[in-house]
Residue frames as qw, qx, qy, qz and C-alpha x, y, z in Angstrom:
[[0.282, 0.846, -0.096, 0.442, 61.73, 109.53, 118.57],
 [0.616, -0.769, 0.165, -0.037, 63.86, 108.51, 121.62],
 [0.906, 0.053, 0.061, 0.415, 66.88, 107.24, 119.86],
 [0.440, -0.582, 0.099, 0.677, 70.14, 109.17, 120.07],
 [0.359, 0.221, 0.503, 0.755, 70.13, 109.97, 116.25],
 [0.071, -0.840, -0.492, -0.216, 67.03, 112.26, 117.07],
 [0.398, -0.865, -0.052, 0.300, 69.13, 114.29, 119.40],
 [0.585, -0.313, 0.397, 0.634, 72.41, 114.13, 117.45],
 [0.194, 0.114, 0.604, 0.764, 70.91, 115.01, 114.09],
 [0.057, 0.660, 0.722, -0.202, 67.69, 116.69, 115.08],
 [0.140, 0.940, 0.131, -0.281, 68.54, 120.16, 113.75],
 [0.052, -0.758, 0.450, 0.469, 70.54, 121.56, 110.85],
 [0.232, -0.148, 0.878, 0.391, 70.35, 118.50, 108.41],
 [0.343, -0.081, -0.547, -0.759, 67.07, 119.29, 106.47],
 [0.667, -0.419, -0.549, -0.280, 64.99, 116.64, 108.13],
 [0.039, -0.452, 0.515, -0.728, 64.70, 117.77, 111.69],
 [0.110, -0.196, -0.905, 0.362, 63.33, 116.19, 114.80],
 [0.297, 0.376, 0.313, -0.820, 60.62, 118.92, 114.87],
 [0.519, 0.293, -0.447, -0.668, 59.63, 118.05, 111.32],
 [0.299, 0.055, -0.953, -0.018, 59.58, 114.38, 112.23],
 [0.103, 0.307, 0.717, -0.617, 57.13, 115.18, 115.07],
 [0.435, 0.371, -0.027, -0.820, 54.94, 117.11, 112.66],
 [0.464, 0.177, -0.766, -0.408, 54.95, 114.15, 110.19],
 [0.189, -0.062, -0.945, 0.259, 54.11, 111.78, 113.10],
 [0.221, 0.312, 0.489, -0.784, 51.33, 113.95, 114.29],
 [0.536, 0.394, -0.185, -0.723, 49.77, 113.81, 110.86],
 [0.342, 0.227, -0.887, -0.209, 50.51, 110.17, 110.29],
 [0.494, -0.249, -0.829, 0.077, 48.90, 108.57, 113.27],
 [0.513, -0.695, -0.058, -0.500, 46.59, 109.49, 116.11],
 [0.152, -0.577, 0.680, -0.426, 48.15, 109.12, 119.54],
 [0.788, -0.138, 0.448, -0.399, 45.92, 106.11, 120.35],
 [0.914, 0.397, -0.012, -0.089, 47.20, 104.26, 117.17],
 [0.202, 0.828, -0.521, 0.050, 50.93, 104.86, 117.55],
 [0.481, -0.393, 0.775, -0.117, 51.63, 101.42, 119.31],
 [0.857, 0.356, 0.276, -0.249, 49.91, 99.55, 116.43],
 [0.613, -0.281, 0.557, 0.485, 52.48, 97.54, 114.41],
 [0.514, 0.644, 0.485, 0.294, 50.85, 98.68, 111.25],
 [0.032, 0.993, 0.046, 0.107, 51.95, 102.11, 112.13],
 [0.164, -0.803, 0.567, -0.086, 55.24, 101.24, 113.94],
 [0.881, 0.217, -0.396, -0.140, 56.50, 98.00, 112.42],
 [0.274, 0.427, -0.719, 0.474, 59.27, 97.61, 115.13],
 [0.479, -0.204, 0.504, -0.689, 56.42, 97.00, 117.58],
 [0.859, 0.119, 0.083, -0.491, 55.08, 93.98, 115.75],
 [0.822, -0.090, 0.549, 0.123, 55.91, 90.53, 114.35],
 [0.222, 0.716, -0.453, -0.482, 58.44, 90.94, 111.36],
 [0.530, -0.071, 0.831, 0.153, 58.34, 87.25, 110.39],
 [0.535, 0.453, 0.695, 0.158, 57.80, 86.56, 106.73],
 [0.246, 0.882, 0.054, -0.399, 58.35, 90.04, 105.36],
 [0.767, 0.591, 0.017, 0.249, 60.22, 90.46, 101.98],
 [0.701, -0.037, -0.070, 0.709, 63.80, 91.42, 101.67],
 [0.115, -0.969, -0.188, 0.110, 64.75, 94.98, 102.65],
 [0.537, 0.334, -0.056, 0.772, 67.32, 97.54, 101.60],
 [0.328, -0.897, -0.284, 0.087, 67.82, 100.17, 104.30],
 [0.454, 0.530, -0.169, 0.696, 69.94, 103.26, 104.01],
 [0.509, -0.763, -0.278, 0.285, 71.17, 104.70, 107.27],
 [0.386, 0.724, -0.057, 0.570, 72.58, 108.14, 106.67],
 [0.482, -0.035, -0.483, 0.730, 75.07, 109.51, 109.22],
 [0.002, -0.065, -0.223, 0.973, 73.28, 112.81, 109.69],
 [0.458, -0.290, -0.566, -0.620, 69.70, 111.63, 109.67],
 [0.488, -0.315, 0.488, -0.651, 67.36, 111.67, 112.81],
 [0.920, 0.043, 0.010, -0.390, 66.04, 108.32, 111.42],
 [0.392, 0.565, -0.724, 0.053, 69.41, 106.66, 111.29],
 [0.166, -0.277, 0.871, -0.371, 69.03, 104.64, 114.46],
 [0.717, 0.199, 0.392, -0.541, 65.64, 103.57, 113.67],
 [0.710, 0.531, -0.386, -0.256, 66.74, 102.24, 110.29],
 [0.237, 0.443, -0.845, 0.186, 69.46, 100.34, 111.87],
 [0.440, -0.075, 0.677, -0.586, 67.10, 98.93, 114.52],
 [0.814, 0.335, 0.086, -0.466, 64.67, 97.85, 111.83],
 [0.602, 0.510, -0.608, -0.087, 67.52, 96.15, 109.81],
 [0.003, 0.340, -0.871, 0.355, 68.62, 94.22, 112.90],
 [0.573, 0.073, 0.578, -0.576, 65.10, 93.18, 113.82],
 [0.822, 0.419, -0.158, -0.352, 64.46, 91.90, 110.28],
 [0.410, 0.498, -0.761, 0.066, 67.78, 90.03, 110.34],
 [0.281, -0.252, 0.792, -0.479, 66.75, 88.42, 113.51],
 [0.771, 0.227, 0.364, -0.471, 63.78, 86.92, 111.76],
 [0.627, -0.031, 0.700, 0.341, 65.93, 85.60, 108.94],
 [0.462, 0.836, 0.260, -0.144, 64.77, 88.23, 106.50],
 [0.670, 0.170, 0.136, 0.710, 67.38, 89.12, 103.92],
 [0.102, -0.965, -0.173, 0.167, 68.50, 92.63, 104.66],
 [0.606, 0.310, -0.010, 0.732, 71.12, 94.98, 103.09],
 [0.315, -0.876, -0.191, 0.311, 71.96, 97.77, 105.54],
 [0.580, 0.510, 0.080, 0.630, 73.83, 100.53, 103.74],
 [0.369, -0.704, -0.210, 0.569, 75.58, 103.06, 105.86],
 [0.434, 0.760, 0.213, 0.434, 75.59, 106.39, 104.04],
 [0.593, -0.402, -0.176, 0.675, 78.65, 108.03, 105.61],
 [0.225, -0.171, 0.124, 0.951, 78.61, 111.77, 105.56],
 [0.122, -0.329, -0.593, -0.725, 75.10, 112.02, 104.21],
 [0.365, 0.064, 0.442, -0.817, 71.84, 113.47, 105.51],
 [0.575, 0.321, 0.705, -0.264, 68.29, 111.97, 104.91],
 [0.616, 0.721, 0.227, -0.221, 67.94, 113.66, 101.45],
 [0.019, -0.764, 0.487, 0.423, 71.50, 113.95, 100.10],
 [0.504, -0.068, 0.828, 0.235, 71.70, 110.49, 98.68],
 [0.477, 0.634, 0.608, 0.029, 68.89, 111.37, 96.22],
 [0.123, 0.895, -0.026, -0.427, 70.58, 114.54, 95.10],
 [0.798, 0.224, 0.407, 0.385, 71.91, 113.18, 91.83],
 [0.525, 0.510, 0.106, 0.673, 74.60, 115.32, 90.08],
 [0.214, -0.878, 0.039, -0.426, 74.52, 117.62, 93.12],
 [0.554, -0.597, 0.556, -0.166, 76.02, 115.44, 95.89],
 [0.627, 0.470, -0.591, -0.192, 78.34, 113.13, 93.93],
 [0.058, -0.312, 0.885, -0.341, 79.20, 110.95, 97.03],
 [0.674, 0.074, 0.449, -0.581, 75.72, 109.61, 96.81],
 [0.657, 0.399, -0.487, -0.416, 76.47, 107.74, 93.60],
 [0.260, 0.223, -0.926, 0.162, 78.24, 104.72, 95.36],
 [0.326, 0.093, 0.730, -0.593, 75.28, 104.49, 97.88],
 [0.704, 0.378, 0.015, -0.600, 72.76, 104.43, 95.04],
 [0.546, 0.396, -0.710, -0.203, 74.73, 101.79, 93.25],
 [0.006, 0.143, -0.914, 0.381, 74.84, 99.72, 96.39],
 [0.555, 0.206, 0.440, -0.675, 71.09, 100.14, 96.70],
 [0.694, 0.432, -0.294, -0.495, 70.62, 99.01, 93.06],
 [0.361, 0.308, -0.878, 0.062, 72.92, 95.94, 93.59],
 [0.228, -0.027, 0.802, -0.552, 70.88, 95.03, 96.70],
 [0.688, 0.331, 0.257, -0.592, 67.59, 95.11, 94.95],
 [0.626, 0.446, -0.562, -0.306, 69.10, 93.18, 91.96],
 [0.165, 0.290, -0.916, 0.221, 70.44, 90.55, 94.40],
 [0.448, 0.080, 0.651, -0.608, 67.12, 90.25, 96.21],
 [0.723, 0.456, 0.366, -0.367, 65.26, 89.64, 92.93],
 [0.287, -0.352, 0.711, 0.538, 67.41, 87.88, 90.44],
 [0.587, 0.405, -0.241, -0.659, 66.29, 87.51, 86.95],
 [0.658, -0.018, 0.752, -0.029, 65.09, 84.05, 86.12],
 [0.109, 0.275, -0.705, -0.644, 65.65, 82.84, 82.59],
 [0.727, 0.285, 0.359, -0.512, 62.50, 81.82, 80.84],
 [0.491, -0.079, 0.794, 0.349, 63.00, 78.80, 78.53],
 [0.329, 0.324, -0.387, -0.798, 62.23, 79.45, 74.91],
 [0.676, 0.210, 0.640, -0.298, 59.33, 77.47, 73.44]]
């Protein structure tokens, strides 16, 4: 929680830095927080499956998402990093409420479809 997005977006955008601290305190004991199973950026990311990462402008997690995408890319993992300009952590999922989330969701769907193309099965 030391990245700039925690400071820039830590209050006033639904998901706050204080709330992230609360989640973190309930997610992992202090002694386990360096474990890569808890904090994947601290481990070996080789061989992971493709990833679609959305980085919302006004999200405390934005910079961690971007760092994770870059770290995965460095291993050769297929990654689609989608910048959600003008969005918060939760606004992309507000279907029919925040209409600017529709293109972001469409890009997410395209990324997943591209990662897992349908393979035609021959008829017998």
